[in-house]
C-alpha positions as CSV (number, residue, x, y, z in Angstrom):
1,M,-0.7,-47.5,108.7
2,N,-1.1,-49.9,111.6
3,A,-1.0,-52.9,109.2
4,F,2.2,-51.6,107.8
5,V,3.8,-51.1,111.2
6,N,2.6,-54.5,112.3
7,A,4.0,-56.1,109.2
8,R,7.4,-54.4,109.8
9,R,7.3,-55.5,113.4
10,N,6.5,-59.1,112.5
11,R,9.3,-59.1,109.9
12,R,11.8,-57.9,112.6
13,I,10.6,-60.6,115.0
14,V,11.0,-63.3,112.3
15,L,14.5,-62.0,111.3
16,R,15.6,-61.8,114.9
17,A,14.4,-65.4,115.6
18,A,16.2,-66.6,112.5
19,A,19.4,-64.8,113.6
20,I,19.2,-66.5,117.0
21,A,18.7,-69.9,115.5
22,L,21.5,-69.3,113.1
23,G,23.7,-68.2,116.0
24,L,23.0,-71.2,118.1
25,G,23.7,-73.5,115.1
26,T,26.9,-71.7,114.4
27,T,28.0,-71.9,118.0
28,A,27.2,-75.6,118.2
29,F,29.2,-76.2,115.0
30,A,32.2,-74.2,116.4
31,F,32.2,-76.2,119.6
32,A,31.9,-79.5,117.6
33,Q,35.0,-78.4,115.7
34,S,36.9,-77.6,118.9
35,T,36.1,-81.0,120.6
36,P,37.2,-83.5,117.9
37,G,36.4,-87.1,118.7
38,W,34.0,-86.2,121.5
39,P,31.6,-87.8,122.1
40,A,32.8,-91.2,120.9
41,R,30.7,-93.3,123.1
42,P,27.5,-93.1,125.3
43,I,27.2,-90.4,128.0
44,S,25.8,-91.2,131.4
45,L,23.4,-88.7,132.9
46,V,23.2,-89.5,136.6
47,V,19.9,-88.9,138.5
48,P,20.4,-88.9,142.3
49,F,16.8,-90.1,142.9
50,P,14.8,-93.3,142.0
51,A,12.9,-93.5,138.7
52,G,9.5,-91.8,138.4
53,G,10.3,-88.5,140.1
54,T,10.7,-85.0,138.6
55,T,14.5,-85.3,138.3
56,D,14.1,-88.5,136.4
57,V,11.4,-87.2,134.1
58,L,13.4,-84.0,133.3
59,A,16.6,-86.0,132.7
60,R,14.9,-88.4,130.3
61,A,13.3,-85.5,128.3
62,L,16.7,-83.8,128.0
63,A,18.6,-87.0,127.3
64,D,16.3,-88.0,124.5
65,R,16.9,-84.7,122.6
66,L,20.6,-84.5,123.6
67,S,21.2,-88.0,122.1
68,Q,20.0,-86.8,118.8
69,S,22.0,-83.6,119.0
70,L,25.3,-85.2,119.9
71,G,25.0,-88.4,117.8
72,Q,25.6,-90.6,120.8
73,P,23.2,-92.2,123.4
74,V,22.7,-90.2,126.6
75,V,21.8,-92.9,129.2
76,V,19.9,-91.9,132.3
77,E,21.4,-93.7,135.3
78,S,19.7,-93.7,138.7
79,K,21.9,-93.5,141.8
80,P,19.6,-92.6,144.7
81,G,20.3,-92.1,148.4
82,A,21.2,-89.8,151.2
83,G,19.1,-86.8,150.0
84,A,20.6,-86.9,146.5
85,T,24.2,-86.6,147.8
86,L,25.3,-90.2,146.8
87,G,24.7,-89.4,143.1
88,A,26.5,-86.0,143.4
89,D,29.5,-87.7,145.1
90,Y,29.6,-90.3,142.3
91,V,29.8,-87.7,139.6
92,A,32.2,-85.4,141.5
93,K,34.7,-88.3,141.6
94,A,34.1,-89.6,138.1
95,K,36.7,-89.2,135.3
96,P,36.4,-85.6,134.0
97,D,36.0,-86.6,130.3
98,G,32.5,-85.4,129.5
99,Y,31.0,-88.9,129.7
100,T,29.5,-88.6,133.2
101,L,27.1,-85.8,134.1
102,L,24.8,-85.0,137.0
103,M,21.2,-83.9,136.9
104,G,21.5,-81.7,140.0
105,A,18.9,-79.7,141.8
106,V,18.2,-77.2,144.5
107,H,18.6,-80.1,147.0
108,H,22.3,-80.0,146.6
109,T,22.6,-76.4,147.6
110,I,20.6,-77.3,150.8
111,A,22.6,-80.5,151.6
112,T,25.8,-78.4,151.8
113,S,24.5,-76.9,155.1
114,V,22.3,-79.8,156.3
115,Y,25.0,-82.5,156.3
116,R,27.8,-81.9,158.7
117,K,30.2,-83.9,156.5
118,L,30.0,-84.4,152.8
119,P,32.6,-86.3,150.8
120,Y,32.6,-83.6,148.1
121,D,32.3,-79.9,147.7
122,F,29.3,-79.0,145.5
123,Q,30.8,-75.7,144.4
124,K,34.4,-76.8,143.9
125,D,34.1,-80.4,142.7
126,L,31.3,-79.9,140.0
127,A,31.2,-77.6,137.0
128,P,27.8,-76.0,136.2
129,I,26.6,-76.5,132.7
130,T,23.1,-75.0,132.7
131,V,19.8,-74.8,134.7
132,V,17.2,-76.8,132.8
133,A,13.9,-76.0,134.5
134,M,12.1,-74.8,137.6
135,V,9.2,-76.8,139.0
136,P,7.0,-75.4,141.8
137,N,6.4,-77.5,144.9
138,V,2.8,-78.1,146.0
139,L,1.4,-79.0,149.4
140,V,-0.9,-82.0,148.9
141,V,-2.8,-84.2,151.3
142,N,-4.3,-87.7,150.9
143,A,-7.9,-86.8,149.8
144,V,-9.4,-89.8,151.6
145,N,-7.5,-90.0,154.9
146,T,-6.8,-86.2,155.5
147,P,-10.0,-84.1,155.7
148,A,-8.3,-80.7,155.5
149,K,-9.7,-78.6,152.6
150,N,-7.3,-75.7,153.0
151,V,-4.1,-74.7,154.8
152,A,-5.9,-73.3,157.9
153,E,-7.7,-76.6,158.4
154,L,-4.5,-78.5,158.0
155,V,-2.7,-76.4,160.5
156,A,-5.6,-76.9,163.0
157,L,-5.3,-80.7,162.5
158,A,-1.6,-80.6,163.1
159,K,-1.9,-78.5,166.2
160,A,-4.6,-80.8,167.6
161,A,-2.1,-83.7,167.4
162,P,1.5,-82.5,167.6
163,E,4.0,-84.7,165.7
164,K,1.3,-87.1,164.6
165,L,0.6,-85.7,161.1
166,A,3.3,-87.1,158.9
167,Y,4.8,-85.4,155.8
168,G,7.0,-87.3,153.4
169,S,10.0,-85.8,151.6
170,N,12.6,-86.9,149.0
171,G,15.1,-87.4,151.8
172,N,16.9,-85.5,154.5
173,G,18.3,-82.2,153.4
174,T,16.1,-81.9,150.3
175,A,13.9,-79.0,149.4
176,Q,10.8,-80.9,150.5
177,H,12.4,-81.4,154.0
178,L,13.3,-77.7,154.3
179,I,9.9,-76.6,153.1
180,G,8.3,-78.7,155.8
181,T,10.6,-77.2,158.4
182,Q,9.7,-73.7,157.2
183,F,6.0,-74.5,157.2
184,Q,6.3,-75.6,160.8
185,A,8.2,-72.5,161.8
186,S,5.7,-70.2,160.0
187,T,2.5,-71.9,161.4
188,G,3.6,-73.2,164.8
189,A,2.4,-76.7,163.8
190,K,4.5,-79.8,164.7
191,L,4.7,-82.4,162.0
192,L,6.4,-85.8,161.8
193,H,9.1,-85.9,159.0
194,V,9.3,-89.2,157.0
195,P,12.2,-89.1,154.5
196,Y,12.2,-91.3,151.3
197,K,14.7,-91.9,148.6
198,G,12.7,-90.0,146.1
199,S,9.3,-89.0,144.7
200,G,8.4,-92.5,143.4
201,P,8.2,-94.3,146.8
202,L,7.0,-91.2,148.5
203,T,4.0,-90.8,146.2
204,T,3.1,-94.5,146.6
205,D,3.0,-94.2,150.4
206,L,1.1,-90.9,150.1
207,L,-1.6,-92.5,148.0
208,G,-1.7,-95.5,150.4
209,G,-2.1,-93.2,153.4
210,Q,1.2,-94.1,155.1
211,V,1.9,-90.4,155.2
212,A,-0.7,-87.7,155.3
213,M,0.9,-85.0,153.2
214,S,3.9,-83.8,151.2
215,F,5.5,-80.7,149.7
216,D,6.8,-82.4,146.6
217,T,7.2,-80.9,143.1
218,I,4.1,-80.8,141.0
219,T,5.2,-83.3,138.4
220,P,4.8,-86.7,140.3
221,V,1.5,-85.7,141.9
222,L,-0.2,-83.8,139.1
223,Q,-2.1,-86.8,137.7
224,H,-3.3,-87.8,141.2
225,I,-4.5,-84.3,141.9
226,K,-6.5,-84.2,138.7
227,G,-7.7,-87.8,139.5
228,G,-9.0,-86.7,142.9
229,K,-6.8,-89.0,145.0
230,L,-4.7,-86.1,146.3
231,R,-5.9,-82.7,147.3
232,A,-3.7,-79.7,146.5
233,L,-3.9,-77.0,149.2
234,A,-1.2,-74.5,148.1
235,V,1.9,-74.1,146.0
236,T,5.1,-73.0,147.8
237,T,6.3,-70.4,145.2
238,A,5.4,-66.7,145.1
239,R,3.3,-67.2,142.0
240,R,0.5,-69.7,141.2
241,S,1.3,-72.6,138.9
242,S,0.0,-72.4,135.3
243,V,-1.1,-76.0,135.5
244,L,-2.9,-75.6,138.8
245,P,-4.2,-72.0,138.5
246,E,-7.0,-72.5,141.0
247,V,-4.5,-73.5,143.8
248,P,-3.4,-70.6,146.0
249,T,0.1,-69.8,147.1
250,L,1.2,-70.3,150.7
251,E,1.5,-66.6,150.9
252,E,-2.1,-66.2,149.8
253,A,-3.0,-68.7,152.5
254,G,-1.4,-66.5,155.2
255,L,2.3,-67.6,155.3
256,K,4.0,-64.3,154.4
257,G,7.2,-64.4,152.4
258,F,7.0,-68.1,151.5
259,D,8.7,-68.7,148.2
260,I,10.6,-71.9,147.6
261,G,10.6,-73.8,144.3
262,T,12.8,-76.5,142.9
263,W,15.2,-76.0,140.0
264,F,17.0,-78.7,138.1
265,G,20.3,-78.4,136.2
266,V,23.2,-80.3,134.7
267,L,26.7,-80.4,136.1
268,A,30.0,-82.2,135.2
269,P,33.1,-83.1,137.2
270,A,35.0,-79.9,137.9
271,A,38.1,-80.8,135.7
272,T,36.1,-81.6,132.6
273,P,37.7,-79.7,129.6
274,K,36.1,-76.2,129.2
275,E,35.5,-76.9,125.5
276,I,33.3,-79.9,126.3
277,V,31.4,-78.0,129.0
278,A,30.9,-75.1,126.6
279,R,29.6,-77.4,123.9
280,L,27.2,-79.2,126.3
281,N,25.9,-75.8,127.4
282,A,25.3,-74.7,123.8
283,E,23.6,-78.0,122.8
284,M,21.4,-78.0,126.0
285,V,20.3,-74.4,125.8
286,K,19.3,-74.9,122.2
287,I,17.2,-77.9,123.2
288,I,15.7,-76.1,126.3
289,H,14.6,-73.1,124.2
290,S,13.0,-75.2,121.5
291,P,9.2,-75.2,121.2
292,D,8.7,-78.9,121.5
293,F,10.8,-79.1,124.7
294,A,8.8,-76.1,126.2
295,Q,5.6,-78.0,125.4
296,R,6.9,-81.1,127.2
297,M,7.8,-79.0,130.2
298,Q,4.3,-77.3,130.2
299,A,2.7,-80.7,130.4
300,I,4.5,-81.6,133.6
301,G,4.2,-78.2,135.3
302,A,7.8,-77.2,134.7
303,E,9.2,-73.9,133.4
304,P,12.1,-74.3,131.0
305,L,15.0,-72.0,131.7
306,G,18.4,-72.5,130.1
307,G,21.3,-70.1,130.5
308,T,25.0,-69.6,130.9
309,Q,27.4,-71.6,133.0
310,E,28.2,-68.4,134.9
311,E,24.5,-67.8,135.7
312,M,24.1,-71.3,137.1
313,A,27.3,-70.9,139.2
314,R,26.0,-67.6,140.6
315,Q,22.6,-69.1,141.4
316,I,24.3,-72.0,143.3
317,R,26.4,-69.5,145.3
318,E,23.5,-67.4,146.2
319,E,21.1,-70.2,147.1
320,T,23.8,-72.0,149.2
321,A,24.1,-68.9,151.3
322,K,20.3,-68.4,151.5
323,F,19.6,-72.0,152.5
324,A,22.5,-72.0,155.0
325,K,20.6,-69.3,156.9
326,L,17.3,-71.1,156.7
327,V,18.9,-74.4,157.9
328,K,20.5,-72.7,160.8
329,E,17.3,-71.0,161.8
330,G,15.4,-74.3,161.5
331,G,18.0,-76.3,163.4
332,V,18.2,-78.9,160.7
333,A,21.4,-81.0,160.8
334,I,22.4,-84.6,159.8
335,E,25.5,-86.4,160.9
């Protein structure tokens, strides 16, 4: 009897998966029919950080598959600076024809409150397409120069020498900057903030001992944690990471209610035709939900997401409000 029930259940699962795949294929075909002539040339996917960081790695993984899906090259273009706002401004002001896209991130919802004046409005000037993935952040220290073996020991080191222990971030107004601010507020420690243009140069200086610690995403530091050059003390999300299961959360380390991760998603200039945005959503979601993309994400410590344009817009609204409160409480502001 159980074998019969299991067989029926397995058959339903297979049929449901086939229906979903067929639906995605049909949707993509319908959008292709409604956007004749597009794309007719290469598409630029702008990364607002230098090469080598999580944003860049995710963008290249997506661009590789999207090139195949759309039949045109999707070229990753790096435009770093000003806490990822230079790249966002570039895309916000680009021609809204579907040929210039932004690999955005949680940093942009923070920058809205951190920077007193931005030359663009993240919610009004950019159209959400889909969230690609979420990557936990991890508190790491230089394994040679920083003796702390856990969060308590790190806090004790910082309190013994206020504003001497330096932490690096991907720039002013980024998630790493805000996590550092929250960490100080939660522990009473006083750290020295050193902003970089992205994870690449930050990781180089972290390994070289120019900064003692960082709260970067897992992706750029994972190999160095496994290689013993960096020591992971805690992840900043509510749950442990599947690629670092032995590393506790900051809440487990005593910092109650600490839950900040970094999501990454794609946006287009606001006036981009709805048919093109809808087609990009359909193509990207199909890629993100594919087994091989999920496997690539697992290897770098990322959780693939994918969803509707409306879901991404709602997430941006909610997080902009949440981080505005945290920024105000932390007194973080940049002219």
